[in-house]
C-alpha positions as CSV (number, residue, x, y, z in Angstrom):
1,M,-114.6,-134.3,1.5
2,H,-113.2,-131.2,-0.2
3,F,-115.3,-128.7,-2.3
4,L,-114.1,-126.3,-4.9
5,S,-114.9,-122.7,-4.2
6,L,-117.2,-121.0,-6.7
7,A,-114.9,-118.1,-6.6
8,A,-112.3,-120.2,-8.3
9,L,-114.4,-121.1,-11.3
10,P,-113.9,-117.9,-13.3
11,F,-110.1,-118.4,-12.9
12,L,-110.2,-122.0,-14.1
13,A,-112.4,-121.0,-17.0
14,S,-109.9,-118.3,-18.1
15,A,-107.0,-120.7,-17.6
16,A,-108.7,-123.2,-19.9
17,T,-109.3,-120.6,-22.5
18,A,-105.7,-119.4,-22.3
19,A,-104.3,-123.0,-22.8
20,P,-102.1,-123.1,-25.9
21,T,-103.5,-124.7,-29.0
22,C,-101.6,-126.5,-31.7
23,N,-101.8,-125.0,-35.2
24,R,-101.0,-127.8,-37.6
25,S,-100.2,-125.3,-40.4
26,H,-97.2,-124.3,-38.4
27,L,-95.8,-127.9,-38.0
28,N,-92.8,-129.2,-39.8
29,S,-94.3,-131.8,-42.1
30,T,-91.0,-133.1,-43.6
31,V,-89.0,-136.2,-42.8
32,G,-85.5,-135.6,-41.6
33,L,-82.3,-137.4,-40.8
34,Y,-80.5,-137.3,-37.5
35,T,-77.0,-138.6,-37.0
36,V,-76.5,-140.1,-33.5
37,Q,-73.8,-138.3,-31.4
38,E,-71.8,-139.8,-28.6
39,G,-73.9,-139.9,-25.5
40,D,-77.2,-139.6,-27.3
41,T,-80.2,-141.5,-25.9
42,M,-83.7,-141.8,-27.2
43,A,-84.9,-139.3,-24.7
44,S,-82.2,-136.7,-25.6
45,V,-82.8,-137.2,-29.4
46,S,-86.5,-136.8,-28.8
47,N,-85.9,-133.5,-26.9
48,T,-83.4,-132.3,-29.5
49,V,-85.7,-132.8,-32.5
50,N,-88.9,-132.1,-30.7
51,R,-90.6,-135.3,-31.7
52,G,-92.2,-138.1,-29.7
53,I,-90.1,-141.1,-28.6
54,C,-92.6,-143.5,-30.0
55,D,-93.1,-141.6,-33.2
56,I,-89.3,-141.9,-33.9
57,A,-89.2,-145.5,-32.8
58,R,-92.1,-146.5,-35.1
59,L,-90.8,-144.7,-38.1
60,N,-87.5,-146.5,-37.7
61,R,-89.2,-149.8,-37.0
62,M,-87.3,-150.3,-33.7
63,A,-87.3,-153.6,-31.8
64,D,-87.3,-151.6,-28.6
65,A,-87.1,-147.8,-28.3
66,M,-84.9,-148.0,-25.3
67,I,-82.0,-150.0,-26.8
68,P,-79.0,-147.7,-26.7
69,F,-77.9,-146.1,-30.0
70,L,-74.5,-146.5,-31.7
71,T,-72.6,-143.3,-32.3
72,G,-72.8,-142.4,-36.0
73,E,-75.9,-144.3,-36.9
74,Q,-78.7,-142.4,-38.6
75,L,-82.3,-142.1,-37.7
76,L,-85.3,-141.0,-39.6
77,I,-87.1,-138.1,-37.9
78,P,-90.8,-138.1,-38.5
79,P,-93.0,-135.1,-39.3
80,E,-94.0,-132.9,-36.4
81,T,-97.3,-133.6,-34.7
82,C,-99.6,-131.9,-32.3
83,T,-99.8,-135.1,-30.2
84,P,-96.2,-136.5,-29.8
85,D,-96.3,-140.0,-28.4
86,N,-93.7,-140.7,-25.6
87,S,-95.2,-143.8,-24.0
88,T,-97.3,-146.2,-26.0
89,C,-94.3,-148.1,-27.5
90,L,-92.5,-148.5,-24.2
91,L,-92.5,-151.4,-21.7
92,F,-93.4,-150.6,-18.1
93,P,-93.3,-152.9,-15.1
94,S,-96.7,-154.5,-14.3
95,K,-98.5,-152.7,-11.4
96,N,-99.8,-156.1,-10.3
97,D,-96.5,-157.9,-10.7
98,N,-98.3,-160.3,-13.0
99,Y,-95.4,-162.1,-14.7
100,A,-95.0,-165.7,-15.9
101,E,-92.4,-168.2,-14.7
102,C,-91.7,-169.4,-18.2
103,V,-92.1,-168.5,-21.9
104,S,-94.9,-170.2,-23.8
105,G,-93.4,-172.1,-26.7
106,G,-90.0,-170.5,-26.9
107,P,-87.5,-169.7,-28.1
108,H,-85.3,-171.1,-25.4
109,T,-82.4,-168.7,-26.0
110,Y,-82.1,-164.9,-26.1
111,Y,-79.1,-163.0,-27.5
112,T,-78.3,-160.0,-25.5
113,V,-78.0,-156.5,-26.9
114,K,-76.3,-153.3,-25.8
115,G,-77.9,-152.0,-22.5
116,D,-79.4,-155.3,-21.5
117,T,-79.8,-156.4,-17.9
118,I,-81.6,-159.5,-16.6
119,R,-84.4,-157.2,-15.4
120,T,-84.9,-155.5,-18.8
121,I,-84.8,-158.9,-20.6
122,A,-87.3,-160.4,-18.2
123,L,-89.6,-157.4,-18.7
124,R,-89.4,-158.0,-22.5
125,L,-90.2,-161.6,-22.1
126,N,-92.9,-160.9,-19.5
127,I,-91.4,-163.4,-17.0
128,T,-90.1,-163.0,-13.5
129,V,-86.5,-161.8,-12.8
130,D,-86.0,-164.9,-10.6
131,A,-87.1,-167.3,-13.4
132,L,-84.7,-165.8,-15.9
133,S,-81.9,-165.5,-13.4
134,A,-82.3,-169.2,-12.6
135,T,-81.7,-170.3,-16.2
136,A,-79.1,-167.7,-17.2
137,Q,-75.7,-169.3,-17.6
138,G,-73.5,-169.0,-14.5
139,G,-76.3,-167.5,-12.4
140,V,-76.9,-163.8,-11.9
141,S,-76.2,-162.0,-8.7
142,D,-77.3,-158.5,-9.7
143,P,-80.3,-158.4,-12.1
144,D,-79.6,-154.7,-12.8
145,A,-76.0,-155.1,-13.8
146,P,-75.3,-154.8,-17.6
147,V,-74.8,-158.2,-19.3
148,Q,-72.3,-158.9,-22.0
149,V,-73.5,-158.0,-25.5
150,N,-74.1,-160.9,-27.9
151,N,-74.2,-163.3,-25.0
152,E,-76.7,-166.3,-25.3
153,L,-79.0,-166.6,-22.3
154,K,-81.1,-169.7,-21.7
155,V,-84.8,-168.8,-21.3
156,P,-87.2,-170.8,-19.2
157,Q,-89.6,-172.5,-21.6
158,C,-93.1,-173.7,-20.6
159,S,-93.7,-177.4,-21.3
160,P,-95.7,-178.4,-23.2
161,S,-96.4,-175.4,-25.4
162,V,-96.8,-175.2,-29.2
163,C,-97.4,-172.5,-31.8
164,E,-97.0,-171.6,-35.4
165,V,-94.3,-169.1,-36.4
166,E,-94.5,-167.2,-39.7
167,P,-92.7,-164.4,-41.4
168,Y,-94.2,-161.0,-41.1
169,Q,-93.8,-157.8,-43.2
170,L,-93.1,-154.9,-40.9
171,I,-93.7,-151.5,-42.5
172,Y,-94.3,-149.2,-39.6
173,G,-94.2,-149.8,-35.8
174,T,-92.2,-151.5,-33.1
175,Y,-92.0,-155.0,-31.7
176,K,-94.3,-153.9,-28.9
177,D,-97.0,-153.1,-31.5
178,L,-96.5,-156.6,-33.0
179,A,-96.5,-158.3,-29.6
180,D,-99.7,-156.5,-28.6
181,K,-101.4,-157.4,-31.9
182,F,-100.4,-161.1,-32.0
183,G,-100.3,-162.0,-28.4
184,S,-96.5,-162.4,-28.2
185,T,-93.8,-160.5,-26.3
186,V,-91.1,-158.1,-27.3
187,G,-88.4,-160.4,-26.0
188,Q,-89.7,-163.5,-27.9
189,I,-89.7,-161.6,-31.2
190,M,-86.2,-160.2,-30.4
191,A,-85.0,-163.7,-29.6
192,F,-86.2,-165.0,-33.0
193,N,-84.5,-162.0,-34.7
194,P,-81.2,-161.6,-32.8
195,T,-79.5,-159.5,-35.5
196,Y,-82.3,-156.9,-35.9
197,N,-82.3,-153.6,-34.0
198,H,-84.0,-151.2,-36.2
199,S,-84.6,-150.6,-39.9
200,D,-81.9,-149.6,-42.4
201,V,-84.4,-147.3,-44.1
202,A,-82.5,-144.2,-42.9
203,R,-79.6,-145.3,-45.0
204,A,-82.0,-146.1,-47.9
205,T,-80.8,-149.7,-47.9
206,P,-83.7,-152.0,-48.9
207,L,-84.1,-154.9,-46.5
208,N,-86.3,-156.8,-49.0
209,Q,-85.3,-156.1,-52.5
210,S,-88.4,-157.8,-53.9
211,N,-90.8,-156.0,-51.6
212,T,-92.7,-159.3,-51.5
213,P,-93.3,-160.8,-48.0
214,S,-92.5,-164.5,-47.6
215,T,-95.4,-166.9,-47.1
216,T,-93.3,-169.6,-45.6
217,H,-94.7,-171.0,-42.3
218,T,-92.6,-172.8,-39.8
219,E,-93.9,-174.8,-36.8
220,L,-92.0,-174.3,-33.6
221,Q,-92.8,-175.1,-30.0
222,R,-94.2,-171.8,-29.2
223,E,-97.6,-170.1,-28.5
224,G,-98.7,-166.7,-29.7
225,C,-95.5,-165.6,-31.5
226,V,-94.6,-163.8,-34.7
227,L,-91.3,-164.4,-36.5
228,I,-89.6,-161.5,-38.4
229,Q,-86.7,-162.5,-40.6
230,R,-84.2,-159.9,-41.6
231,H,-83.8,-159.6,-45.4
232,V,-86.8,-161.8,-46.0
233,S,-89.9,-160.5,-44.4
234,I,-89.2,-156.9,-43.4
235,A,-90.3,-154.8,-46.3
236,F,-88.6,-151.6,-47.5
237,N,-90.7,-148.5,-48.0
238,D,-89.7,-145.2,-49.4
239,P,-89.3,-143.0,-46.3
240,W,-90.5,-140.0,-48.2
241,E,-93.9,-141.5,-49.0
242,S,-96.6,-140.0,-46.8
243,S,-98.7,-143.1,-47.1
244,M,-96.5,-144.9,-44.5
245,Y,-97.4,-142.5,-41.7
246,P,-100.5,-142.9,-39.6
247,P,-103.1,-140.2,-40.3
248,E,-103.0,-137.1,-38.0
249,E,-106.0,-137.1,-35.7
């Protein structure tokens, strides 16, 4: 057992007192635009603009914050905050290796995006790498090798499994936020919306001209999932409206 010397207490107290504090009146409260440069990653953009990874991802309604950018695309940069978030929107491997062998309900296919590997897709679907490798067309020898973009992979589907799928109006957040809220997975939501990466709001292009969410419900063989349909159920909000941002704590 180790004990802290009483002689060290005055030093610790002074160090705590000297810790920098955040003055909110000095923060940049405006929303900006950033044009992606060649070689940019989410981490590098976050460092360049001094904003949290997840703050950027949620404002741009990203499917997954770690999907590589395309050179020239524009991102909304959120107001500066005292507590930048660099982790809560990200997917991390389970410490207990607690993964399923199949996906409840479906869908039974997943369309690959830039930067995908079998391992990253399995993590998004919350299934084992071996299970996904077994159903991927042609088999996979290296789960960490990049897979071809826009390739259709077969996903192992649990049987029987049933659920209801419905359109959802996404105003702020990421697919991980939706997955956590509705008991789905990032990969399942991505599989239902293969053409969606992140919002067009940075280009001021409405995704839903009517701003009215669809109320259509479709039954699919799936459990605990949410369907987001591009141009139908993802609403457009004025990026300059402060009401779309979560309150500063």
